[in-house]
SEFIZA-3560 file (N, C-alpha, C; in Angstrom, 3 decimals):
REM SEFIZA-3560
<numar><xx>-55.894</xx><yy>-98.186</yy><zz>52.006</zz><atom>N</atom></numar>
<numar><xx>-55.676</xx><yy>-98.140</yy><zz>50.572</zz><atom>CA</atom></numar>
<numar><xx>-55.871</xx><yy>-99.549</yy><zz>50.014</zz><atom>C</atom></numar>
<numar><xx>-56.682</xx><yy>-99.674</yy><zz>49.033</zz><atom>N</atom></numar>
<numar><xx>-56.985</xx><yy>-100.971</yy><zz>48.443</zz><atom>CA</atom></numar>
<numar><xx>-56.143</xx><yy>-101.170</yy><zz>47.184</zz><atom>C</atom></numar>
<numar><xx>-55.381</xx><yy>-102.250</yy><zz>47.165</zz><atom>N</atom></numar>
<numar><xx>-54.534</xx><yy>-102.537</yy><zz>46.014</zz><atom>CA</atom></numar>
<numar><xx>-55.235</xx><yy>-103.394</yy><zz>44.971</zz><atom>C</atom></numar>
<numar><xx>-56.433</xx><yy>-103.852</yy><zz>45.272</zz><atom>N</atom></numar>
<numar><xx>-57.125</xx><yy>-104.741</yy><zz>44.343</zz><atom>CA</atom></numar>
<numar><xx>-57.607</xx><yy>-104.011</yy><zz>43.096</zz><atom>C</atom></numar>
<numar><xx>-57.666</xx><yy>-102.697</yy><zz>43.109</zz><atom>N</atom></numar>
<numar><xx>-58.133</xx><yy>-101.944</yy><zz>41.953</zz><atom>CA</atom></numar>
<numar><xx>-57.037</xx><yy>-101.670</yy><zz>40.934</zz><atom>C</atom></numar>
<numar><xx>-55.777</xx><yy>-101.935</yy><zz>41.273</zz><atom>N</atom></numar>
<numar><xx>-54.678</xx><yy>-101.589</yy><zz>40.398</zz><atom>CA</atom></numar>
<numar><xx>-54.438</xx><yy>-102.627</yy><zz>39.303</zz><atom>C</atom></numar>
<numar><xx>-54.781</xx><yy>-103.871</yy><zz>39.521</zz><atom>N</atom></numar>
<numar><xx>-54.505</xx><yy>-104.929</yy><zz>38.550</zz><atom>CA</atom></numar>
<numar><xx>-55.827</xx><yy>-105.455</yy><zz>38.014</zz><atom>C</atom></numar>
<numar><xx>-55.967</xx><yy>-105.395</yy><zz>36.709</zz><atom>N</atom></numar>
<numar><xx>-57.179</xx><yy>-105.915</yy><zz>36.084</zz><atom>CA</atom></numar>
<numar><xx>-57.050</xx><yy>-107.421</yy><zz>35.899</zz><atom>C</atom></numar>
<numar><xx>-58.124</xx><yy>-108.158</yy><zz>36.027</zz><atom>N</atom></numar>
<numar><xx>-58.055</xx><yy>-109.594</yy><zz>35.798</zz><atom>CA</atom></numar>
<numar><xx>-57.787</xx><yy>-109.876</yy><zz>34.320</zz><atom>C</atom></numar>
<numar><xx>-57.238</xx><yy>-111.042</yy><zz>34.018</zz><atom>N</atom></numar>
<numar><xx>-56.975</xx><yy>-111.347</yy><zz>32.607</zz><atom>CA</atom></numar>
<numar><xx>-58.279</xx><yy>-111.431</yy><zz>31.828</zz><atom>C</atom></numar>
<numar><xx>-58.202</xx><yy>-111.048</yy><zz>30.592</zz><atom>N</atom></numar>
<numar><xx>-59.390</xx><yy>-111.074</yy><zz>29.749</zz><atom>CA</atom></numar>
<numar><xx>-59.819</xx><yy>-112.516</yy><zz>29.505</zz><atom>C</atom></numar>
<numar><xx>-61.116</xx><yy>-112.703</yy><zz>29.365</zz><atom>N</atom></numar>
<numar><xx>-61.653</xx><yy>-114.036</yy><zz>29.106</zz><atom>CA</atom></numar>
<numar><xx>-61.132</xx><yy>-114.572</yy><zz>27.780</zz><atom>C</atom></numar>
<numar><xx>-60.892</xx><yy>-113.658</yy><zz>26.856</zz><atom>N</atom></numar>
<numar><xx>-60.439</xx><yy>-114.049</yy><zz>25.526</zz><atom>CA</atom></numar>
<numar><xx>-58.948</xx><yy>-114.372</yy><zz>25.489</zz><atom>C</atom></numar>
<numar><xx>-58.212</xx><yy>-114.088</yy><zz>26.567</zz><atom>N</atom></numar>
<numar><xx>-56.767</xx><yy>-114.289</yy><zz>26.518</zz><atom>CA</atom></numar>
<numar><xx>-56.403</xx><yy>-115.753</yy><zz>26.318</zz><atom>C</atom></numar>
<numar><xx>-57.009</xx><yy>-116.658</yy><zz>27.067</zz><atom>N</atom></numar>
<numar><xx>-56.705</xx><yy>-118.081</yy><zz>26.923</zz><atom>CA</atom></numar>
<numar><xx>-57.600</xx><yy>-118.711</yy><zz>25.863</zz><atom>C</atom></numar>
<numar><xx>-58.880</xx><yy>-118.438</yy><zz>25.950</zz><atom>N</atom></numar>
<numar><xx>-59.812</xx><yy>-119.079</yy><zz>25.027</zz><atom>CA</atom></numar>
<numar><xx>-59.644</xx><yy>-118.571</yy><zz>23.599</zz><atom>C</atom></numar>
<numar><xx>-59.232</xx><yy>-117.315</yy><zz>23.464</zz><atom>N</atom></numar>
<numar><xx>-58.964</xx><yy>-116.788</yy><zz>22.133</zz><atom>CA</atom></numar>
<numar><xx>-57.767</xx><yy>-117.468</yy><zz>21.489</zz><atom>C</atom></numar>
<numar><xx>-56.752</xx><yy>-117.745</yy><zz>22.299</zz><atom>N</atom></numar>
<numar><xx>-55.577</xx><yy>-118.456</yy><zz>21.789</zz><atom>CA</atom></numar>
<numar><xx>-55.926</xx><yy>-119.889</yy><zz>21.398</zz><atom>C</atom></numar>
<numar><xx>-56.786</xx><yy>-120.526</yy><zz>22.190</zz><atom>N</atom></numar>
<numar><xx>-57.199</xx><yy>-121.897</yy><zz>21.857</zz><atom>CA</atom></numar>
<numar><xx>-58.050</xx><yy>-121.892</yy><zz>20.596</zz><atom>C</atom></numar>
<numar><xx>-58.914</xx><yy>-120.899</yy><zz>20.457</zz><atom>N</atom></numar>
<numar><xx>-59.733</xx><yy>-120.794</yy><zz>19.250</zz><atom>CA</atom></numar>
<numar><xx>-58.856</xx><yy>-120.579</yy><zz>18.022</zz><atom>C</atom></numar>
<numar><xx>-57.824</xx><yy>-119.729</yy><zz>18.159</zz><atom>N</atom></numar>
<numar><xx>-56.895</xx><yy>-119.514</yy><zz>17.044</zz><atom>CA</atom></numar>
<numar><xx>-56.113</xx><yy>-120.776</yy><zz>16.727</zz><atom>C</atom></numar>
<numar><xx>-55.740</xx><yy>-121.535</yy><zz>17.761</zz><atom>N</atom></numar>
<numar><xx>-55.020</xx><yy>-122.789</yy><zz>17.531</zz><atom>CA</atom></numar>
<numar><xx>-55.915</xx><yy>-123.787</yy><zz>16.811</zz><atom>C</atom></numar>
<numar><xx>-57.208</xx><yy>-123.788</yy><zz>17.113</zz><atom>N</atom></numar>
<numar><xx>-58.137</xx><yy>-124.695</yy><zz>16.437</zz><atom>CA</atom></numar>
<numar><xx>-58.259</xx><yy>-124.338</yy><zz>14.958</zz><atom>C</atom></numar>
<numar><xx>-58.301</xx><yy>-123.047</yy><zz>14.670</zz><atom>N</atom></numar>
<numar><xx>-58.433</xx><yy>-122.616</yy><zz>13.281</zz><atom>CA</atom></numar>
<numar><xx>-57.155</xx><yy>-122.880</yy><zz>12.480</zz><atom>C</atom></numar>
<numar><xx>-55.999</xx><yy>-122.808</yy><zz>13.126</zz><atom>N</atom></numar>
<numar><xx>-54.733</xx><yy>-122.993</yy><zz>12.429</zz><atom>CA</atom></numar>
<numar><xx>-54.299</xx><yy>-124.445</yy><zz>12.359</zz><atom>C</atom></numar>
<numar><xx>-54.919</xx><yy>-125.314</yy><zz>13.150</zz><atom>N</atom></numar>
<numar><xx>-54.479</xx><yy>-126.705</yy><zz>13.191</zz><atom>CA</atom></numar>
<numar><xx>-54.955</xx><yy>-127.465</yy><zz>11.959</zz><atom>C</atom></numar>
<numar><xx>-54.200</xx><yy>-128.513</yy><zz>11.645</zz><atom>N</atom></numar>
<numar><xx>-54.534</xx><yy>-129.325</yy><zz>10.468</zz><atom>CA</atom></numar>
<numar><xx>-55.314</xx><yy>-130.570</yy><zz>10.847</zz><atom>C</atom></numar>
<numar><xx>-55.324</xx><yy>-130.933</yy><zz>12.108</zz><atom>N</atom></numar>
<numar><xx>-56.059</xx><yy>-132.113</yy><zz>12.542</zz><atom>CA</atom></numar>
<numar><xx>-56.240</xx><yy>-132.112</yy><zz>14.043</zz><atom>C</atom></numar>
<numar><xx>-56.838</xx><yy>-133.191</yy><zz>14.531</zz><atom>N</atom></numar>
<numar><xx>-57.114</xx><yy>-133.277</yy><zz>15.963</zz><atom>CA</atom></numar>
<numar><xx>-55.826</xx><yy>-133.377</yy><zz>16.777</zz><atom>C</atom></numar>
<numar><xx>-54.860</xx><yy>-134.123</yy><zz>16.273</zz><atom>N</atom></numar>
<numar><xx>-53.597</xx><yy>-134.278</yy><zz>17.006</zz><atom>CA</atom></numar>
<numar><xx>-52.839</xx><yy>-132.954</yy><zz>17.063</zz><atom>C</atom></numar>
<numar><xx>-52.842</xx><yy>-132.225</yy><zz>15.971</zz><atom>N</atom></numar>
<numar><xx>-52.163</xx><yy>-130.936</yy><zz>15.933</zz><atom>CA</atom></numar>
<numar><xx>-52.848</xx><yy>-129.941</yy><zz>16.872</zz><atom>C</atom></numar>
<numar><xx>-54.171</xx><yy>-129.945</yy><zz>16.884</zz><atom>N</atom></numar>
<numar><xx>-54.906</xx><yy>-129.067</yy><zz>17.788</zz><atom>CA</atom></numar>
<numar><xx>-54.644</xx><yy>-129.445</yy><zz>19.245</zz><atom>C</atom></numar>
<numar><xx>-54.644</xx><yy>-130.736</yy><zz>19.547</zz><atom>N</atom></numar>
<numar><xx>-54.378</xx><yy>-131.175</yy><zz>20.916</zz><atom>CA</atom></numar>
<numar><xx>-52.999</xx><yy>-130.755</yy><zz>21.385</zz><atom>C</atom></numar>
<numar><xx>-52.036</xx><yy>-130.853</yy><zz>20.498</zz><atom>N</atom></numar>
<numar><xx>-50.676</xx><yy>-130.449</yy><zz>20.852</zz><atom>CA</atom></numar>
<numar><xx>-50.619</xx><yy>-128.943</yy><zz>21.109</zz><atom>C</atom></numar>
<numar><xx>-51.240</xx><yy>-128.155</yy><zz>20.235</zz><atom>N</atom></numar>
<numar><xx>-51.226</xx><yy>-126.702</yy><zz>20.402</zz><atom>CA</atom></numar>
<numar><xx>-51.978</xx><yy>-126.271</yy><zz>21.657</zz><atom>C</atom></numar>
<numar><xx>-53.157</xx><yy>-126.843</yy><zz>21.861</zz><atom>N</atom></numar>
<numar><xx>-53.947</xx><yy>-126.485</yy><zz>23.043</zz><atom>CA</atom></numar>
<numar><xx>-53.250</xx><yy>-126.937</yy><zz>24.323</zz><atom>C</atom></numar>
<numar><xx>-52.664</xx><yy>-128.114</yy><zz>24.307</zz><atom>N</atom></numar>
<numar><xx>-51.935</xx><yy>-128.596</yy><zz>25.483</zz><atom>CA</atom></numar>
<numar><xx>-50.754</xx><yy>-127.713</yy><zz>25.826</zz><atom>C</atom></numar>
<numar><xx>-50.065</xx><yy>-127.246</yy><zz>24.798</zz><atom>N</atom></numar>
<numar><xx>-48.931</xx><yy>-126.352</yy><zz>25.028</zz><atom>CA</atom></numar>
<numar><xx>-49.394</xx><yy>-125.036</yy><zz>25.638</zz><atom>C</atom></numar>
<numar><xx>-50.492</xx><yy>-124.497</yy><zz>25.146</zz><atom>N</atom></numar>
<numar><xx>-51.015</xx><yy>-123.240</yy><zz>25.700</zz><atom>CA</atom></numar>
<numar><xx>-51.439</xx><yy>-123.394</yy><zz>27.152</zz><atom>C</atom></numar>
<numar><xx>-52.155</xx><yy>-124.465</yy><zz>27.431</zz><atom>N</atom></numar>
<numar><xx>-52.635</xx><yy>-124.685</yy><zz>28.804</zz><atom>CA</atom></numar>
<numar><xx>-51.465</xx><yy>-124.954</yy><zz>29.742</zz><atom>C</atom></numar>
<numar><xx>-50.489</xx><yy>-125.745</yy><zz>29.275</zz><atom>N</atom></numar>
<numar><xx>-49.315</xx><yy>-126.025</yy><zz>30.106</zz><atom>CA</atom></numar>
<numar><xx>-48.538</xx><yy>-124.749</yy><zz>30.412</zz><atom>C</atom></numar>
<numar><xx>-48.434</xx><yy>-123.857</yy><zz>29.439</zz><atom>N</atom></numar>
<numar><xx>-47.726</xx><yy>-122.594</yy><zz>29.658</zz><atom>CA</atom></numar>
<numar><xx>-48.431</xx><yy>-121.751</yy><zz>30.724</zz><atom>C</atom></numar>
<numar><xx>-49.749</xx><yy>-121.724</yy><zz>30.690</zz><atom>N</atom></numar>
<numar><xx>-50.501</xx><yy>-120.968</yy><zz>31.686</zz><atom>CA</atom></numar>
<numar><xx>-50.341</xx><yy>-121.576</yy><zz>33.077</zz><atom>C</atom></numar>
<numar><xx>-50.459</xx><yy>-122.898</yy><zz>33.163</zz><atom>N</atom></numar>
<numar><xx>-50.384</xx><yy>-123.564</yy><zz>34.463</zz><atom>CA</atom></numar>
<numar><xx>-48.977</xx><yy>-123.540</yy><zz>35.047</zz><atom>C</atom></numar>
<numar><xx>-47.960</xx><yy>-123.617</yy><zz>34.191</zz><atom>N</atom></numar>
<numar><xx>-46.597</xx><yy>-123.608</yy><zz>34.711</zz><atom>CA</atom></numar>
<numar><xx>-46.256</xx><yy>-122.262</yy><zz>35.333</zz><atom>C</atom></numar>
<numar><xx>-46.787</xx><yy>-121.187</yy><zz>34.777</zz><atom>N</atom></numar>
<numar><xx>-46.569</xx><yy>-119.877</yy><zz>35.385</zz><atom>CA</atom></numar>
<numar><xx>-47.225</xx><yy>-119.769</yy><zz>36.748</zz><atom>C</atom></numar>
<numar><xx>-48.419</xx><yy>-120.282</yy><zz>36.876</zz><atom>N</atom></numar>
<numar><xx>-49.132</xx><yy>-120.249</yy><zz>38.152</zz><atom>CA</atom></numar>
<numar><xx>-48.430</xx><yy>-121.144</yy><zz>39.170</zz><atom>C</atom></numar>
<numar><xx>-48.024</xx><yy>-122.338</yy><zz>38.747</zz><atom>N</atom></numar>
<numar><xx>-47.337</xx><yy>-123.254</yy><zz>39.664</zz><atom>CA</atom></numar>
<numar><xx>-45.994</xx><yy>-122.690</yy><zz>40.114</zz><atom>C</atom></numar>
<numar><xx>-45.299</xx><yy>-122.022</yy><zz>39.206</zz><atom>N</atom></numar>
<numar><xx>-44.027</xx><yy>-121.403</yy><zz>39.579</zz><atom>CA</atom></numar>
<numar><xx>-44.212</xx><yy>-120.323</yy><zz>40.627</zz><atom>C</atom></numar>
<numar><xx>-45.256</xx><yy>-119.539</yy><zz>40.479</zz><atom>N</atom></numar>
<numar><xx>-45.539</xx><yy>-118.495</yy><zz>41.457</zz><atom>CA</atom></numar>
<numar><xx>-45.905</xx><yy>-119.091</yy><zz>42.812</zz><atom>C</atom></numar>
<numar><xx>-46.696</xx><yy>-120.146</yy><zz>42.807</zz><atom>N</atom></numar>
<numar><xx>-47.078</xx><yy>-120.806</yy><zz>44.057</zz><atom>CA</atom></numar>
<numar><xx>-45.852</xx><yy>-121.398</yy><zz>44.751</zz><atom>C</atom></numar>
<numar><xx>-44.962</xx><yy>-122.028</yy><zz>43.997</zz><atom>N</atom></numar>
<numar><xx>-43.743</xx><yy>-122.588</yy><zz>44.588</zz><atom>CA</atom></numar>
<numar><xx>-42.846</xx><yy>-121.502</yy><zz>45.159</zz><atom>C</atom></numar>
<numar><xx>-42.764</xx><yy>-120.374</yy><zz>44.483</zz><atom>N</atom></numar>
<numar><xx>-41.967</xx><yy>-119.265</yy><zz>44.995</zz><atom>CA</atom></numar>
<numar><xx>-42.517</xx><yy>-118.762</yy><zz>46.325</zz><atom>C</atom></numar>
<numar><xx>-43.826</xx><yy>-118.617</yy><zz>46.402</zz><atom>N</atom></numar>
<numar><xx>-44.451</xx><yy>-118.151</yy><zz>47.646</zz><atom>CA</atom></numar>
<numar><xx>-44.249</xx><yy>-119.168</yy><zz>48.764</zz><atom>C</atom></numar>
<numar><xx>-44.385</xx><yy>-120.457</yy><zz>48.449</zz><atom>N</atom></numar>
<numar><xx>-44.187</xx><yy>-121.490</yy><zz>49.475</zz><atom>CA</atom></numar>
<numar><xx>-42.753</xx><yy>-121.519</yy><zz>49.973</zz><atom>C</atom></numar>
<numar><xx>-41.793</xx><yy>-121.376</yy><zz>49.077</zz><atom>N</atom></numar>
<numar><xx>-40.386</xx><yy>-121.365</yy><zz>49.491</zz><atom>CA</atom></numar>
<numar><xx>-40.086</xx><yy>-120.169</yy><zz>50.387</zz><atom>C</atom></numar>
<numar><xx>-40.628</xx><yy>-119.022</yy><zz>50.023</zz><atom>N</atom></numar>
<numar><xx>-40.424</xx><yy>-117.839</yy><zz>50.857</zz><atom>CA</atom></numar>
<numar><xx>-41.071</xx><yy>-118.014</yy><zz>52.228</zz><atom>C</atom></numar>
<numar><xx>-42.236</xx><yy>-118.637</yy><zz>52.265</zz><atom>N</atom></numar>
<numar><xx>-42.918</xx><yy>-118.852</yy><zz>53.539</zz><atom>CA</atom></numar>
<numar><xx>-42.149</xx><yy>-119.831</yy><zz>54.417</zz><atom>C</atom></numar>
<numar><xx>-41.610</xx><yy>-120.880</yy><zz>53.812</zz><atom>N</atom></numar>
<numar><xx>-40.834</xx><yy>-121.858</yy><zz>54.584</zz><atom>CA</atom></numar>
<numar><xx>-39.591</xx><yy>-121.203</yy><zz>55.163</zz><atom>C</atom></numar>
<numar><xx>-38.908</xx><yy>-120.389</yy><zz>54.365</zz><atom>N</atom></numar>
<numar><xx>-37.711</xx><yy>-119.705</yy><zz>54.860</zz><atom>CA</atom></numar>
<numar><xx>-38.069</xx><yy>-118.687</yy><zz>55.935</zz><atom>C</atom></numar>
<numar><xx>-39.151</xx><yy>-117.961</yy><zz>55.724</zz><atom>N</atom></numar>
<numar><xx>-39.529</xx><yy>-116.921</yy><zz>56.678</zz><atom>CA</atom></numar>
<numar><xx>-40.015</xx><yy>-117.503</yy><zz>57.996</zz><atom>C</atom></numar>
<numar><xx>-40.667</xx><yy>-118.644</yy><zz>57.960</zz><atom>N</atom></numar>
<numar><xx>-41.176</xx><yy>-119.254</yy><zz>59.188</zz><atom>CA</atom></numar>
<numar><xx>-40.236</xx><yy>-120.315</yy><zz>59.748</zz><atom>C</atom></numar>
<numar><xx>-39.522</xx><yy>-120.990</yy><zz>58.889</zz><atom>N</atom></numar>
<numar><xx>-38.661</xx><yy>-122.082</yy><zz>59.338</zz><atom>CA</atom></numar>
<numar><xx>-37.456</xx><yy>-121.609</yy><zz>60.112</zz><atom>C</atom></numar>
<numar><xx>-36.870</xx><yy>-120.495</yy><zz>59.708</zz><atom>N</atom></numar>
<numar><xx>-35.672</xx><yy>-120.002</yy><zz>60.382</zz><atom>CA</atom></numar>
<numar><xx>-35.937</xx><yy>-119.605</yy><zz>61.829</zz><atom>C</atom></numar>
<numar><xx>-36.952</xx><yy>-118.816</yy><zz>62.145</zz><atom>N</atom></numar>
<numar><xx>-37.202</xx><yy>-118.506</yy><zz>63.561</zz><atom>CA</atom></numar>
<numar><xx>-37.581</xx><yy>-119.735</yy><zz>64.394</zz><atom>C</atom></numar>
<numar><xx>-38.340</xx><yy>-120.644</yy><zz>63.804</zz><atom>N</atom></numar>
<numar><xx>-38.708</xx><yy>-121.854</yy><zz>64.542</zz><atom>CA</atom></numar>
<numar><xx>-37.470</xx><yy>-122.689</yy><zz>64.837</zz><atom>C</atom></numar>
<numar><xx>-36.555</xx><yy>-122.794</yy><zz>63.867</zz><atom>N</atom></numar>
<numar><xx>-35.314</xx><yy>-123.540</yy><zz>64.091</zz><atom>CA</atom></numar>
<numar><xx>-34.463</xx><yy>-122.866</yy><zz>65.159</zz><atom>C</atom></numar>
<numar><xx>-34.392</xx><yy>-121.538</yy><zz>65.155</zz><atom>N</atom></numar>
<numar><xx>-33.620</xx><yy>-120.829</yy><zz>66.174</zz><atom>CA</atom></numar>
<numar><xx>-34.183</xx><yy>-121.065</yy><zz>67.572</zz><atom>C</atom></numar>
<numar><xx>-35.486</xx><yy>-121.015</yy><zz>67.705</zz><atom>N</atom></numar>
<numar><xx>-36.113</xx><yy>-121.253</yy><zz>69.008</zz><atom>CA</atom></numar>
<numar><xx>-35.876</xx><yy>-122.687</yy><zz>69.457</zz><atom>C</atom></numar>
<numar><xx>-36.017</xx><yy>-123.635</yy><zz>68.542</zz><atom>N</atom></numar>
<numar><xx>-35.825</xx><yy>-125.048</yy><zz>68.885</zz><atom>CA</atom></numar>
<numar><xx>-34.395</xx><yy>-125.316</yy><zz>69.313</zz><atom>C</atom></numar>
<numar><xx>-33.435</xx><yy>-124.804</yy><zz>68.576</zz><atom>N</atom></numar>
<numar><xx>-32.026</xx><yy>-125.008</yy><zz>68.927</zz><atom>CA</atom></numar>
<numar><xx>-31.697</xx><yy>-124.316</yy><zz>70.246</zz><atom>C</atom></numar>
<numar><xx>-32.227</xx><yy>-123.119</yy><zz>70.433</zz><atom>N</atom></numar>
<numar><xx>-31.983</xx><yy>-122.413</yy><zz>71.691</zz><atom>CA</atom></numar>
<numar><xx>-32.555</xx><yy>-123.145</yy><zz>72.893</zz><atom>C</atom></numar>
<numar><xx>-33.754</xx><yy>-123.688</yy><zz>72.765</zz><atom>N</atom></numar>
<numar><xx>-34.347</xx><yy>-124.443</yy><zz>73.874</zz><atom>CA</atom></numar>
<numar><xx>-33.574</xx><yy>-125.727</yy><zz>74.129</zz><atom>C</atom></numar>
<numar><xx>-33.085</xx><yy>-126.370</yy><zz>73.077</zz><atom>N</atom></numar>
<numar><xx>-32.315</xx><yy>-127.606</yy><zz>73.242</zz><atom>CA</atom></numar>
<numar><xx>-31.016</xx><yy>-127.319</yy><zz>73.983</zz><atom>C</atom></numar>
<numar><xx>-30.353</xx><yy>-126.217</yy><zz>73.614</zz><atom>N</atom></numar>
<numar><xx>-29.098</xx><yy>-125.858</yy><zz>74.256</zz><atom>CA</atom></numar>
<numar><xx>-29.336</xx><yy>-125.505</yy><zz>75.732</zz><atom>C</atom></numar>
<numar><xx>-30.384</xx><yy>-124.742</yy><zz>76.021</zz><atom>N</atom></numar>
<numar><xx>-30.696</xx><yy>-124.390</yy><zz>77.402</zz><atom>CA</atom></numar>
<numar><xx>-31.044</xx><yy>-125.628</yy><zz>78.221</zz><atom>C</atom></numar>
<numar><xx>-31.729</xx><yy>-126.581</yy><zz>77.612</zz><atom>N</atom></numar>
<numar><xx>-32.138</xx><yy>-127.782</yy><zz>78.324</zz><atom>CA</atom></numar>
<numar><xx>-30.940</xx><yy>-128.698</yy><zz>78.616</zz><atom>C</atom></numar>
<numar><xx>-30.034</xx><yy>-128.817</yy><zz>77.672</zz><atom>N</atom></numar>
<numar><xx>-28.906</xx><yy>-129.733</yy><zz>77.867</zz><atom>CA</atom></numar>
<numar><xx>-27.812</xx><yy>-129.126</yy><zz>78.741</zz><atom>C</atom></numar>
<numar><xx>-27.664</xx><yy>-127.806</yy><zz>78.725</zz><atom>N</atom></numar>
<numar><xx>-26.627</xx><yy>-127.176</yy><zz>79.552</zz><atom>CA</atom></numar>
<numar><xx>-27.124</xx><yy>-126.808</yy><zz>80.938</zz><atom>C</atom></numar>
<numar><xx>-28.434</xx><yy>-126.735</yy><zz>81.102</zz><atom>N</atom></numar>
<numar><xx>-29.009</xx><yy>-126.271</yy><zz>82.362</zz><atom>CA</atom></numar>
<numar><xx>-29.172</xx><yy>-127.299</yy><zz>83.368</zz><atom>C</atom></numar>
//
């Protein structure tokens, strides 16, 4: 079963359309830069948050068994 067909990619107009609207609503270059920067930062912060969540889960999922094996081998080595 392929899960790649269930989620559609974001529309091309989703980010660029918002930037185009910000350009039309802005009063100057500084105002446009602030609006566009805020939009781009919002998009990137969501992606970075998701990446950090996945990395934390991976560290916990892999780090715990590795720590258990390491501690167990250390105990066997020092008591044996």
